[in-house]
C-alpha positions in Angstrom: 0.0 0.0 0.0 1.5 3.3 -1.1 1.8 6.5 1.0 -0.7 8.1 -1.3 -3.3 5.4 -0.6 -2.7 5.5 3.1 -3.1 9.3 3.1 -6.5 9.0 1.2 -7.7 6.4 3.7 -6.7 8.7 6.6 -8.4 11.6 5.0 -11.6 9.6 4.5 -11.6 8.4 8.1 -11.2 12.1 9.3 -14.1 13.1 7.0 -16.4 10.3 8.3 -15.5 11.1 11.9 -16.4 14.8 11.3 -19.7 13.8 9.8 -20.4 11.5 12.8 -19.5 14.3 15.3 -21.7 16.8 13.4 -24.8 14.7 13.5 -24.1 13.3 17.0 -23.8 16.8 18.4 -27.0 17.8 16.5 -28.9 14.9 18.0 -27.7 15.5 21.5 -28.3 19.3 21.3 -31.8 18.7 20.0 -32.5 16.2 22.8 -31.2 18.6 25.5 -33.3 21.4 24.0 -36.5 19.4 24.0 -35.9 18.0 27.5 -35.2 21.5 28.7 -38.3 22.9 27.2 -40.3 20.1 28.9 -38.7 21.0 32.2 -39.6 24.6 31.7 -43.2 23.8 31.2 -43.2 22.5 34.8 -41.2 25.5 36.2 -43.3 28.4 37.4 -40.5 30.9 36.5 -40.9 30.1 32.7 -43.2 32.2 30.5 -44.8 29.1 29.1 -45.3 27.5 32.5 -48.3 25.2 32.5 -48.3 21.9 34.5 -51.1 20.6 32.4 -48.8 20.8 29.3 -46.0 19.1 31.2 -48.3 16.3 32.4 -49.7 16.0 28.9 -46.2 15.2 27.5 -45.6 12.4 30.1 -49.0 10.9 29.7 -48.6 11.0 25.9 -45.3 9.1 26.2 -46.9 6.6 28.6 -49.8 6.1 26.2 -47.5 5.4 23.2 -45.3 2.9 25.0 -48.3 1.0 26.4 -49.8 1.0 22.9 -46.6 -0.6 21.6 -46.7 -3.2 24.3 -50.3 -4.1 23.6 -49.8 -4.4 19.9 -46.6 -6.6 20.1 -48.4 -9.0 22.5 -51.5 -9.0 20.3 -49.5 -9.9 17.2 -47.6 -12.9 18.8 -50.6 -14.2 20.7 -53.2 -13.8 18.0 -51.6 -13.5 14.6 -48.1 -15.1 14.7 -49.3 -18.6 14.1 -51.2 -17.7 11.0 -48.7 -15.2 9.5 -47.3 -17.6 6.8 -45.8 -14.7 4.8 -43.5 -13.8 7.7 -42.7 -17.5 8.3 -41.6 -17.8 4.7 -39.3 -14.8 5.0 -37.7 -16.4 8.0 -37.6 -19.8 6.4 -39.4 -21.4 9.3 -42.3 -23.7 9.9 -44.5 -22.8 12.8 -46.0 -25.7 14.6 -48.1 -24.2 17.4 -49.3 -20.8 18.6 -47.6 -18.6 21.3 -49.5 -18.9 24.6 -47.8 -16.2 26.8 -47.2 -12.5 26.4 -43.7 -11.8 25.0 -43.1 -8.4 26.6 -41.3 -8.6 30.0 -40.7 -4.9 30.8 -41.3 -1.5 29.4 -39.3 1.7 30.1 -39.9 5.3 29.0 -39.1 4.6 25.4 -38.3 0.9 25.2 -40.2 -2.4 25.1 -38.2 -5.5 26.3 -39.5 -8.7 24.8 -38.6 -12.4 25.3 -38.5 -14.5 22.2 -37.8 -17.9 23.7 -41.3 -19.2 23.3 -41.7 -17.7 19.9 -38.6 -19.5 18.7 -39.8 -22.7 20.3 -42.9 -22.7 18.1 -40.7 -22.9 15.0 -38.0 -25.2 13.6 -35.4 -22.4 13.7 -32.1 -24.2 14.4 -30.3 -23.4 17.7 -26.8 -24.7 18.6 -25.6 -27.3 18.0 -27.9 -27.4 15.0 -27.1 -25.1 12.0 -28.7 -22.3 10.0 -27.7 -20.8 6.7 -25.5 -17.6 6.6 -25.9 -15.7 3.3 -23.4 -13.0 2.3 -24.2 -11.2 -1.0 -22.2 -8.7 -2.9 -24.2 -6.9 -5.7 -22.7 -5.5 -8.9 -23.8 -2.0 -7.8 -21.5 -2.2 -4.8 -24.2 -2.9 -2.2 -23.7 -5.8 0.3 -26.3 -7.8 2.2 -25.9 -10.4 5.0 -28.5 -12.4 6.8 -29.2 -15.8 8.5 -31.9 -18.1 7.3 -33.5 -21.2 8.9 -31.2 -24.3 8.3 -34.2 -26.6 7.9 -34.3 -25.6 4.2 -32.2 -27.4 1.6 -29.3 -25.4 0.0 -31.2 -25.3 -3.3 -34.3 -23.8 -1.7 -32.2 -21.0 -0.1 -30.5 -20.2 -3.5 -34.0 -20.0 -5.1 -35.5 -17.9 -2.2 -32.7 -15.2 -2.3 -32.4 -15.5 -6.1 -28.6 -16.0 -5.7 -28.2 -16.8 -9.5 -29.5 -13.3 -10.4 -27.4 -11.3 -12.9 -27.4 -8.4 -10.4 -25.2 -10.4 -8.0 -21.5 -10.3 -8.4 -20.7 -13.0 -5.8 -22.2 -14.7 -2.8 -21.3 -17.2 0.0 -23.7 -19.6 1.5 -22.5 -21.6 4.5 -23.9 -23.4 7.5 -23.4 -21.6 10.8 -24.3 -22.5 14.4 -27.9 -21.4 15.2 -28.3 -18.3 17.4 -31.4 -16.8 18.9 -29.8 -13.4 18.2 -30.0 -14.2 14.5 -33.7 -15.0 14.7 -34.4 -11.7 16.5 -32.5 -9.7 13.9 -34.0 -11.6 11.0 -37.5 -11.1 12.5 -36.8 -7.4 12.9 -35.6 -7.1 9.3 -38.6 -8.9 7.7 -41.4 -7.9 10.0 -41.1 -6.0 13.3 -39.6 -2.7 11.9 -42.4 -2.4 9.4 -45.0 -3.5 11.9 -44.1 -0.8 14.4 -44.2 1.8 11.6 -47.6 0.5 10.6 -49.2 0.5 14.1 -47.8 4.0 15.0 -49.0 5.5 11.7 -52.4 4.2 12.8 -51.9 5.6 16.3 -50.9 9.0 15.0 -54.0 9.1 12.6 -56.3 8.3 15.5 -55.1 11.4 17.4 -54.8 13.6 14.3 -51.0 13.9 14.4 -48.0 13.1 12.3 -46.0 10.0 13.3 -42.5 10.8 14.5 -42.1 7.5 16.5 -39.6 5.1 15.1 -39.0 1.9 17.0 -35.7 0.1 16.2 -34.0 -3.0 17.5 -31.4 -1.6 19.9 -29.9 -4.5 21.7 -30.1 -8.3 22.0 -29.5 -10.1 25.3 -29.2 -13.7 26.1 -30.5 -13.2 29.6 -31.6 -10.4 32.0 -32.6 -10.0 35.6 -35.0 -7.3 36.7 -35.1 -6.2 40.3 -37.5 -3.3 40.0 -38.3 -0.4 37.7 -35.1 0.9 36.1 -33.1 -1.6 38.1 -31.9 -4.5 36.0 -28.9 -6.4 34.5 -28.5 -7.9 31.0 -26.0 -10.1 29.3 -25.7 -8.1 26.1 -24.7 -10.1 22.9 -25.4 -7.5 20.2 -26.1 -3.7 20.0 -27.2 -1.5 17.1 -23.7 -0.1 16.8 -22.4 -3.4 15.5 -22.9 -5.1 12.1 -26.0 -7.3 12.3 -24.0 -10.5 11.6 -21.6 -9.9 14.5 -22.1 -11.1 18.1 -20.3 -10.3 21.3 -18.4 -12.9 23.3 -20.7 -14.4 25.9 -20.6 -12.5 29.2 -18.2 -9.9 27.8 -20.8 -7.0 28.2 -22.9 -7.1 31.3 -25.1 -4.0 31.2 -26.6 -2.9 34.5 -28.9 0.0 35.4 -29.7 1.4 38.9 -27.8 -1.3 40.8 -24.5 -1.3 42.7 -22.5 -2.7 39.8 -22.3 0.8 38.2 -22.9 3.2 41.1 -19.7 5.3 41.6 -20.3 5.4 45.3 -20.0 1.6 45.7 -16.6 0.3 46.7 -14.4 -0.7 43.9 -14.0 -4.2 45.4 -17.8 -4.6 45.6 -18.4 -3.4 42.0 -15.8 -5.9 40.7 -17.1 -8.8 42.7 -20.8 -8.1 42.1 -20.1 -8.0 38.3 -18.3 -11.4 38.7 -21.3 -12.9 40.6 -23.8 -11.6 38.1 -21.7 -13.1 35.3 -21.6 -16.4 37.3 -25.4 -16.4 37.5 -25.7 -15.8 33.8 -23.2 -18.5 33.0 -25.2 -21.2 35.0 -28.6 -21.8 33.4 -29.5 -24.0 36.3 -28.7 -21.9 39.4 -27.2 -24.0 42.2 -27.4 -22.1 45.5 -24.8 -24.2 47.3 -22.2 -23.7 44.5 -23.0 -20.0 44.5 -22.5 -19.7 48.2 -19.0 -21.3 47.7 -18.2 -18.3 45.5 -19.5 -15.9 48.2 -17.2 -17.5 50.8 -14.2 -16.9 48.6 -15.2 -13.2 48.3 -15.8 -12.9 52.0 -12.3 -14.3 52.7 -10.8 -11.7 50.2 -12.6 -8.8 51.9 -10.8 -9.6 55.2 -7.4 -8.8 53.7 -8.4 -6.1 51.1 -7.1 -2.6 51.2 -9.4 -0.2 53.1 -9.7 2.1 50.1 -11.1 -0.7 48.0 -13.9 -1.8 50.3 -15.1 1.6 51.5 -18.0 3.6 50.1 -17.2 6.9 48.3 -19.6 9.7 49.2 -19.9 13.3 50.2 -21.4 14.6 53.4 -23.4 17.9 53.7 -24.8 20.1 56.4 -22.2 19.1 59.0 -23.1 21.9 61.5 -26.8 21.0 61.2 -26.2 17.6 62.7 -22.9 17.7 64.7 -23.2 19.3 68.2 -19.6 18.6 69.4 -16.6 16.8 67.9 -14.0 18.0 70.4 -14.5 17.1 74.1 -17.0 14.4 73.2 -18.8 13.2 70.1 -22.4 14.5 70.2 -24.7 14.3 67.2 -28.4 14.9 66.7 -30.8 12.0 66.2 -31.1 11.0 62.6 -27.7 12.2 61.6 -26.8 10.7 58.1 -24.3 7.9 58.0 -21.8 10.0 56.0 -21.9 12.9 58.5 -21.5 10.4 61.3 -18.3 9.1 59.7 -16.8 12.5 59.2 -17.7 13.6 62.7 -16.1 10.5 64.2 -12.9 11.1 62.2 -12.7 14.7 63.3 -13.4 13.7 66.9 -10.5 11.2 66.8 -8.1 13.6 65.2 -9.1 16.4 67.6 -8.2 14.1 70.5 -4.9 13.0 68.9 -3.4 16.4 68.0 0.1 14.9 67.4 -1.3 13.6 64.1 -2.5 17.0 62.8 0.7 17.6 60.9 -0.1 14.4 58.9 -3.9 14.5 58.6 -6.4 17.4 58.2 -9.9 17.7 59.5 -12.6 16.7 57.1 -15.2 19.1 55.9 -18.6 18.6 54.2 -18.5 18.7 50.4 -15.3 16.7 50.0 -15.7 13.1 48.9 -14.6 10.7 51.6 -14.2 7.0 52.2 -16.4 5.6 54.9 -17.0 2.3 56.5 -18.7 0.4 59.4 -16.3 0.1 62.3 -16.0 -1.8 65.5 -16.4 0.9 68.1 -18.5 1.7 71.1 -18.5 5.4 70.2 -19.9 5.5 66.6 -20.7 2.8 64.0 -19.4 4.8 61.1 -15.9 6.2 60.3 -14.7 8.3 57.4 -11.3 9.4 56.1 -9.8 11.2 53.1 -9.3 8.8 50.1 -5.7 7.4 50.1 -5.0 8.6 53.6 -6.3 5.9 55.8 -5.3 7.1 59.4 -4.0 3.7 60.6 -2.7 5.4 63.8 -6.1 6.2 65.2 -8.7 4.7 62.9 -11.1 2.2 64.6 -11.0 -1.3 63.3 -13.1 -1.9 60.1 -16.1 -4.2 60.7 -15.3 -6.3 57.6 -18.1 -8.8 58.3 -20.6 -5.9 58.2 -19.0 -4.4 55.1 -19.3 -7.8 53.3 -22.9 -8.0 54.3 -23.7 -4.4 53.2 -21.7 -4.1 50.0 -21.8 -7.7 48.7 -24.4 -9.9 50.4 -27.3 -7.4 50.5 -27.2 -6.4 46.8 -26.6 -9.9 45.6 -29.6 -11.1 47.8 -31.8 -8.8 45.9 -30.8 -10.6 42.7 -31.0 -14.1 44.3 -34.6 -13.4 45.5 -35.5 -11.9 42.1 -34.7 -15.2 40.4 -36.8 -17.1 42.9 -34.5 -18.3 45.7 -34.4 -17.4 49.4 -32.1 -14.8 50.7 -28.7 -16.0 51.8 -27.9 -15.5 55.5 -24.8 -13.7 56.7 -23.2 -16.9 58.0 -23.3 -18.3 54.4 -24.5 -21.7 55.6 -26.9 -23.6 53.3 -28.7 -26.6 54.8 -28.5 -29.8 52.9 -32.1 -30.4 53.8 -33.3 -27.5 51.7 -35.7 -28.7 49.0 -34.1 -26.3 46.5 -31.6 -29.1 45.8 
């Protein structure tokens, strides 16, 4: 490759990046402007303030997403079995109707659906069976890739895609392991994307409006765990930023929302171990509580020797003077003092009563981010310190058992209970007589 060719490639990359940046900024700017205007409608200092308009926007959004949920369930429950045109495009034979709703969760602008039962009604091949992978390059430069049901003979696939057409420069047709992801993407290509446009055109017509809603396949996950609204974890295998034929390595992308895995205030040790435990749950289709508890015991042992900075929370405290009465002669705080403020007050109290260390450590003030932990002390249950400056000379002993239970066991128990098992006790003992085994 010559220097001239390399220079052209680099220039092309720069141009494409500039185009991406332009439209990305335009999109984000538009989104911020729209959200800000909505916020203004609910702010009595704005000229256009009207809570009825603000409420109308949220109710309209709710109406639209519930409409999407109703219609996708209606299709699979009442029309999927008889939709032979879509079956032909997928290359499948459907042997029975779908009996259960496919939607499992809705968010502000998303509908999460489970296709396990839908796939089970067909002869779509799943590993270790095979399907057909078709890659087509047309003479006009266009390229097309898809996966088709492997129950069809090679000759039928060639006929269906008209691979002998004069418009095709070359193609490859090979057997590949069957993936549920490929079924979801193929279904979106041949039916769902058009179906959503159709139903929302109808929805817009019914309220005498133009249709600006465009539902697209955003991600595919092999598994997910929902704890509550906006609190969930997913084992992501594909996103819309990837080519449709690609797939992520299993368990390489665990997406979490609203849980300790991603919260910056959670200890680094906890975030790492919780991610590991969630991955462990996803990896084991048949959850074995006793084996899972063995993993918890290993983590408990690790927390007893871990660096304090790694196992402590990261938070800020505010309104120190509102809660702390005395941090000099004795530690006096008002009832209901927040845990973070308690930790700072205890640190200041210990430092004030050990003045010889004041040339090494400074008093903590509200507003600064601090590390804090449960401690073994008869004075106060919480202790805080400046990150990276653990005051080993006067810091009370860390209650590592309590830190394990609060930062690891409590959040993981919410997940364990969400998948139908009893909460694990702090002693990590599982009785052999439990009927779960």
